[in-house]
Backbone bond lengths (Angstrom), bond angles and torsions (degrees), N, CA, C in turn:
res aa  C-N    CA-C-N  psi(-1)  N-CA   C-N-CA  omega(-1)  CA-C   N-CA-C  phi
1 M - - - 1.446 - - 1.532 108.83 -
2 E 1.295 118.10 130.66 1.469 123.95 -179.57 1.526 109.71 -74.14
3 P 1.334 117.31 135.12 1.464 117.38 174.53 1.525 110.55 -65.35
4 S 1.321 115.36 146.44 1.461 119.25 -176.90 1.527 112.30 -76.61
5 V 1.334 117.12 -13.63 1.455 122.04 -177.54 1.522 108.59 -121.17
6 D 1.333 116.81 130.70 1.463 120.86 176.47 1.526 108.29 -86.04
7 I 1.327 115.86 97.44 1.461 121.88 -175.09 1.520 111.32 -64.96
8 T 1.317 117.64 -35.59 1.463 120.84 179.76 1.518 111.15 -62.38
9 E 1.317 116.82 -44.94 1.470 120.39 178.29 1.527 110.79 -65.44
10 L 1.334 116.85 -43.56 1.466 120.68 177.78 1.522 110.55 -58.71
11 Y 1.319 116.14 -43.91 1.462 121.14 -178.57 1.529 110.18 -62.38
12 A 1.307 116.42 -47.85 1.468 120.60 -178.89 1.535 111.26 -63.45
13 A 1.300 116.73 -38.26 1.465 120.46 -174.83 1.531 113.69 -82.46
14 H 1.322 117.97 -30.75 1.462 119.08 -168.05 1.526 115.42 -125.86
15 R 1.309 119.20 -2.87 1.465 120.64 -178.08 1.521 111.53 -55.79
16 L 1.314 116.97 -48.62 1.461 120.64 -175.20 1.532 111.97 -62.16
17 S 1.322 117.33 -44.34 1.471 118.95 -179.89 1.527 110.48 -67.17
18 L 1.323 117.77 -34.50 1.460 120.26 177.92 1.528 111.05 -70.81
19 V 1.335 117.53 -35.25 1.463 120.41 176.07 1.527 109.54 -65.49
20 R 1.333 116.81 -42.08 1.475 119.72 176.95 1.524 110.72 -59.19
21 L 1.312 116.44 -44.57 1.458 120.96 177.50 1.525 109.99 -58.71
22 A 1.323 116.56 -48.42 1.466 120.94 -177.86 1.522 111.63 -64.84
23 V 1.329 118.01 -38.38 1.469 120.57 178.48 1.520 109.89 -59.98
24 L 1.307 116.88 -41.71 1.456 120.07 -179.55 1.524 112.42 -68.42
25 L 1.317 116.43 -24.61 1.460 119.88 179.47 1.524 112.44 -88.45
26 V 1.348 117.76 -40.19 1.470 120.01 -176.67 1.518 113.11 -103.90
27 D 1.349 117.87 -10.81 1.465 123.14 174.63 1.529 113.22 59.00
28 D 1.317 116.74 35.42 1.460 120.85 179.44 1.529 107.00 -157.31
29 F 1.330 116.43 119.57 1.461 120.65 -173.72 1.530 111.97 -60.39
30 A 1.333 117.25 -46.06 1.474 120.04 -178.12 1.530 110.69 -62.86
31 S 1.329 117.07 -44.23 1.471 120.21 178.14 1.521 110.93 -64.56
32 A 1.329 116.20 -38.11 1.462 120.55 179.03 1.522 110.81 -61.81
33 E 1.324 116.50 -44.19 1.467 119.16 177.41 1.523 111.02 -62.11
34 D 1.338 117.20 -39.94 1.465 120.94 177.67 1.526 111.21 -62.89
35 V 1.324 116.46 -42.07 1.467 121.52 179.88 1.530 109.87 -59.89
36 V 1.324 116.51 -46.60 1.469 120.62 -178.78 1.527 110.17 -67.56
37 Q 1.326 116.23 -42.04 1.469 119.41 178.23 1.523 110.60 -59.80
38 D 1.337 116.72 -41.86 1.464 120.70 178.23 1.530 111.55 -62.46
39 A 1.339 116.32 -38.58 1.466 120.05 179.21 1.532 110.50 -63.64
40 F 1.330 116.43 -46.03 1.464 119.70 178.78 1.537 111.41 -67.23
41 A 1.319 116.92 -37.32 1.470 120.09 178.73 1.525 110.53 -63.99
42 A 1.333 116.23 -40.33 1.469 120.00 178.25 1.525 110.64 -62.83
43 L 1.329 116.56 -40.75 1.460 120.37 178.46 1.529 110.66 -67.47
44 A 1.326 116.49 -37.90 1.466 120.29 179.53 1.534 110.98 -66.43
45 R 1.336 116.72 -36.56 1.469 120.41 178.69 1.518 111.59 -68.50
46 R 1.346 115.99 -31.05 1.465 120.74 -177.39 1.517 109.90 -132.13
47 P 1.332 118.59 68.32 1.464 119.89 -178.37 1.533 112.38 -62.20
48 D 1.320 117.53 -21.04 1.458 120.59 178.63 1.531 111.98 -80.65
49 A 1.356 118.15 -1.74 1.461 121.57 178.43 1.527 110.97 -64.64
50 V 1.322 115.86 -26.27 1.464 121.00 178.78 1.522 107.93 -114.27
51 K 1.309 115.32 105.48 1.470 119.75 -178.29 1.523 111.23 -73.65
52 D 1.314 116.51 -37.63 1.456 122.25 -177.62 1.534 108.66 -103.45
53 P 1.341 118.54 112.09 1.462 120.80 -178.10 1.527 114.13 -55.62
54 S 1.330 117.44 -25.58 1.461 119.66 179.50 1.532 111.99 -70.24
55 K 1.327 116.88 -14.72 1.463 121.23 -179.91 1.525 112.33 -99.59
56 A 1.317 117.52 4.02 1.462 121.01 -176.64 1.523 111.75 -64.58
57 L 1.325 117.98 -40.32 1.465 120.33 -179.83 1.529 110.42 -65.44
58 A 1.318 116.99 -40.57 1.467 120.25 177.32 1.531 110.11 -62.85
59 Y 1.323 117.05 -40.64 1.465 121.98 176.92 1.528 109.87 -59.69
60 L 1.334 116.48 -44.45 1.461 120.35 -179.66 1.532 111.47 -65.53
61 R 1.339 117.36 -39.58 1.468 120.29 177.67 1.527 110.78 -60.85
62 V 1.317 116.22 -46.36 1.461 120.49 178.48 1.526 109.35 -59.99
63 S 1.315 116.17 -44.23 1.458 121.02 179.56 1.528 111.41 -62.08
64 V 1.329 117.32 -41.83 1.471 121.05 178.90 1.526 110.08 -64.08
65 V 1.328 117.72 -46.01 1.465 120.76 -179.94 1.524 110.06 -61.51
66 N 1.327 117.58 -46.67 1.463 120.84 -178.55 1.530 111.52 -65.87
67 T 1.326 117.29 -41.11 1.463 120.89 179.47 1.526 110.09 -68.42
68 A 1.326 117.45 -36.20 1.462 120.79 176.17 1.531 110.06 -63.26
69 R 1.322 116.26 -42.21 1.471 119.87 176.85 1.526 110.27 -58.57
70 S 1.318 116.20 -45.56 1.465 120.27 179.77 1.523 111.03 -63.08
71 A 1.321 116.85 -41.61 1.467 120.70 178.90 1.525 110.59 -62.07
72 L 1.337 116.18 -41.34 1.459 119.23 178.70 1.524 111.77 -66.51
73 R 1.325 117.42 -37.45 1.474 120.50 176.91 1.523 110.02 -63.67
74 R 1.342 116.53 -44.64 1.474 120.11 178.64 1.524 110.52 -62.26
75 R 1.331 116.06 -42.90 1.469 120.40 -179.97 1.527 110.36 -62.32
76 R 1.326 116.45 -45.20 1.456 120.89 -178.80 1.528 110.35 -62.51
77 T 1.317 116.58 -41.91 1.452 120.17 179.17 1.522 110.46 -65.44
78 A 1.318 116.60 -45.11 1.463 120.45 -177.94 1.520 112.19 -65.30
79 R 1.290 117.39 -35.41 1.473 121.28 -177.20 1.521 112.95 -96.78
80 A 1.320 116.31 -3.33 1.464 120.66 -172.66 1.519 109.02 51.70
81 Y 1.287 114.65 41.79 1.455 128.83 -177.51 1.526 112.85 47.78
82 S 1.292 112.72 85.68 1.458 119.71 165.85 1.519 106.14 -114.87
83 P 1.339 117.89 153.49 1.465 118.94 -177.61 1.530 110.82 -54.00
84 P 1.337 117.83 136.75 1.458 120.88 -174.60 1.519 114.36 -72.28
85 H 1.339 116.65 -10.61 1.461 118.06 -175.86 1.508 112.19 -125.74
86 D 1.308 116.03 137.13 1.449 118.73 162.54 1.530 105.48 -93.42
87 L 1.273 117.80 -177.97 1.453 119.68 -175.95 1.520 112.53 -93.37
88 S 1.320 116.71 23.65 1.459 119.41 178.07 1.528 109.91 -71.57
89 P 1.340 116.65 154.64 1.465 119.24 -179.53 1.534 110.70 -66.16
90 P 1.322 116.33 152.44 1.462 119.60 -179.65 1.532 111.70 -67.14
91 S 1.318 114.67 151.57 1.464 119.79 178.28 1.528 109.70 -73.02
92 P 1.335 117.84 164.14 1.469 119.88 177.63 1.530 112.36 -58.64
93 E 1.329 117.29 -34.63 1.470 120.09 178.90 1.530 110.42 -64.19
94 D 1.351 115.62 -43.03 1.463 118.90 178.73 1.522 110.40 -62.29
95 S 1.328 115.96 -40.13 1.468 120.09 -179.29 1.519 111.24 -63.12
96 A 1.332 116.14 -35.79 1.461 119.57 -179.74 1.520 111.33 -67.85
97 V 1.327 117.38 -35.79 1.459 120.92 -176.92 1.528 111.92 -82.86
98 L 1.326 116.10 -39.66 1.466 119.75 -175.49 1.517 110.11 -109.43
99 A 1.296 117.22 119.83 1.460 121.81 179.44 1.529 108.94 -68.85
100 E 1.300 115.19 149.70 1.469 121.22 -176.70 1.529 113.02 -53.34
101 E 1.320 117.08 -43.35 1.460 119.26 -176.07 1.527 113.58 -67.16
102 H 1.333 118.22 -10.34 1.463 120.73 -179.58 1.521 113.01 -98.15
103 R 1.319 118.58 -7.33 1.469 120.68 -174.29 1.535 113.23 -58.59
104 E 1.313 117.33 -43.85 1.459 119.28 -179.21 1.527 110.95 -64.09
105 V 1.311 116.46 -38.10 1.462 120.15 178.61 1.527 109.72 -66.72
106 I 1.316 116.97 -39.84 1.467 120.73 -179.84 1.521 109.92 -63.00
107 V 1.320 117.07 -44.22 1.464 120.95 178.37 1.526 109.79 -60.56
108 A 1.318 116.04 -45.10 1.471 120.30 179.58 1.534 111.12 -65.15
109 L 1.323 117.50 -38.83 1.470 121.17 179.10 1.529 111.25 -58.85
110 Q 1.324 116.55 -37.31 1.464 120.20 -177.25 1.526 112.02 -66.73
111 Q 1.327 116.96 -15.64 1.458 120.53 179.78 1.535 112.33 -90.27
112 L 1.327 116.72 -7.14 1.468 120.47 178.39 1.527 110.06 -81.34
113 A 1.309 115.38 163.89 1.460 120.84 172.98 1.532 108.44 -63.74
114 P 1.333 117.94 148.90 1.470 120.17 -177.10 1.522 114.14 -53.83
115 R 1.335 119.13 -43.70 1.462 121.38 -178.96 1.523 110.11 -64.22
116 Q 1.342 117.23 -41.71 1.465 120.57 178.67 1.529 110.02 -62.33
117 R 1.311 116.88 -44.17 1.463 121.35 179.56 1.529 110.16 -61.67
118 E 1.328 116.98 -44.77 1.467 120.80 -179.66 1.529 111.17 -60.16
119 V 1.327 116.81 -45.74 1.475 120.50 -178.29 1.529 110.21 -62.93
120 L 1.340 117.44 -46.72 1.463 119.90 -179.13 1.524 112.13 -64.77
121 V 1.310 117.09 -41.16 1.471 120.65 179.56 1.523 110.56 -63.98
122 L 1.312 116.73 -46.03 1.464 119.78 -179.87 1.528 111.30 -66.59
123 R 1.325 116.69 -35.20 1.469 119.72 -177.14 1.528 112.26 -77.11
124 Y 1.326 117.23 -49.43 1.452 119.97 -170.90 1.524 114.83 -97.36
125 W 1.321 118.40 -25.66 1.459 119.13 178.44 1.519 111.68 -97.55
126 S 1.320 115.48 -36.37 1.461 118.03 -179.87 1.517 112.44 -96.19
127 N 1.325 117.16 -3.66 1.464 123.34 178.18 1.528 113.08 53.25
128 L 1.320 116.23 41.55 1.462 119.56 177.38 1.524 109.53 -87.33
129 S 1.306 115.23 150.43 1.462 120.55 175.49 1.528 108.77 -75.67
130 E 1.320 115.98 167.45 1.460 119.81 177.84 1.526 110.67 -60.23
131 A 1.310 116.41 -37.77 1.474 120.29 178.96 1.529 111.03 -64.58
132 E 1.325 116.58 -42.76 1.468 119.96 179.51 1.529 111.12 -66.91
133 I 1.314 117.12 -38.37 1.465 120.84 177.74 1.527 109.35 -64.94
134 A 1.320 116.13 -45.08 1.465 120.50 179.03 1.527 110.53 -57.97
135 Q 1.314 116.16 -43.56 1.463 120.60 179.33 1.530 110.42 -66.35
136 T 1.314 117.66 -43.96 1.470 121.96 -177.93 1.525 111.65 -62.85
137 L 1.336 116.42 -41.49 1.462 120.58 -176.33 1.526 113.51 -95.29
138 S 1.331 117.06 -1.46 1.471 122.21 -178.51 1.530 111.49 57.61
139 I 1.347 114.99 47.94 1.462 121.70 175.89 1.519 108.07 -132.52
140 S 1.325 116.75 170.48 1.465 119.64 -179.37 1.527 110.17 -80.16
141 Q 1.340 115.35 161.25 1.465 119.86 177.72 1.526 110.49 -64.59
142 G 1.299 117.73 -34.16 1.458 121.26 176.99 1.525 111.45 -62.36
143 T 1.317 115.70 -39.95 1.468 120.19 177.72 1.525 109.88 -66.73
144 V 1.330 116.74 -37.03 1.468 119.76 176.51 1.522 109.65 -60.64
145 K 1.335 116.68 -47.49 1.466 121.26 -178.37 1.524 111.34 -61.13
146 S 1.324 116.76 -49.95 1.470 119.48 -177.06 1.525 111.26 -68.01
147 T 1.318 117.35 -38.37 1.465 120.35 178.85 1.520 110.21 -65.38
148 A 1.322 117.36 -42.38 1.465 120.72 179.28 1.525 110.43 -62.97
149 S 1.313 116.81 -43.10 1.459 120.92 -179.90 1.522 110.75 -61.60
150 R 1.322 116.63 -49.04 1.470 120.59 179.72 1.528 110.98 -65.42
151 A 1.311 116.54 -37.49 1.467 120.41 -179.39 1.524 111.08 -65.35
152 L 1.321 117.44 -39.46 1.464 120.08 178.94 1.529 111.26 -65.40
153 V 1.327 116.70 -39.19 1.468 120.57 177.18 1.533 109.41 -64.27
154 A 1.324 116.48 -45.65 1.465 120.61 179.77 1.524 111.12 -64.18
155 L 1.323 116.91 -40.70 1.460 121.32 179.12 1.523 110.46 -62.92
156 E 1.327 116.09 -42.40 1.468 120.00 178.71 1.529 110.72 -61.87
157 K 1.341 117.09 -42.29 1.462 120.33 178.70 1.525 111.13 -62.35
158 V 1.324 116.64 -44.26 1.469 120.72 179.79 1.521 110.42 -62.62
159 M 1.325 116.20 -44.97 1.467 119.81 -177.63 1.529 110.74 -68.73
160 T 1.324 117.84 -37.29 1.458 120.90 178.77 1.524 110.39 -65.48
161 S 1.332 116.62 -43.74 1.464 119.33 179.43 1.522 110.76 -68.26
162 A 1.326 118.56 -35.22 1.468 121.52 177.56 1.519 110.17 -67.22
163 A 1.332 117.43 -39.76 1.464 121.00 179.64 1.524 109.77 -66.82
164 G 1.324 117.20 -38.96 1.459 121.20 178.61 1.512 111.74 -65.95
165 S 1.327 117.49 -41.66 1.463 120.20 -179.88 1.526 111.06 -72.85
166 G 1.323 117.59 -28.27 1.464 120.65 178.07 1.501 111.54 -68.14
167 K 1.356 116.95 -34.05 1.464 120.72 179.57 1.516 110.80 -70.28
168 E 1.345 116.76 -34.62 1.446 119.55 -179.22 1.508 112.65 -69.18
169 E 1.335 117.08 -31.47 1.447 121.66 -177.55 1.519 111.63 -71.67
170 R 1.321 118.03 -27.83 1.461 121.25 -174.23 1.469 112.59 -75.35
């Protein structure tokens, strides 16, 4: 029986955008690649999990978000929650994925609550609609709206305080 979803085509077309999504959620290029690989592997093991091929990308997004959550839980447990970053310069791989002008936003995003970070990443980096975000995160559209609003306020506060402290250091 032929699988209803062409995983090879999906991988070629969407791997990079899913890795970008995962990097923003787990803040580590190698872990992000693992998260995306796990999502595609899960789909390959159960190609019948997606009956409608047009919904395969949404399935993969949900899988990436859920796998990223699991990776963060494992990381937190293993480290007994220590900050995931030292102040070392980013690797060449990180530089290729994240443009220079986004670094400050990425740092600020990591200081938000996980749900706030997920909503903002899905909305502004993955360009998903509120309905798609609600479906991906298994929350209501109203929760997406309120979380996004609060997250933007929190992000602005973090970025403003970071900009203020950066001026003092110079």
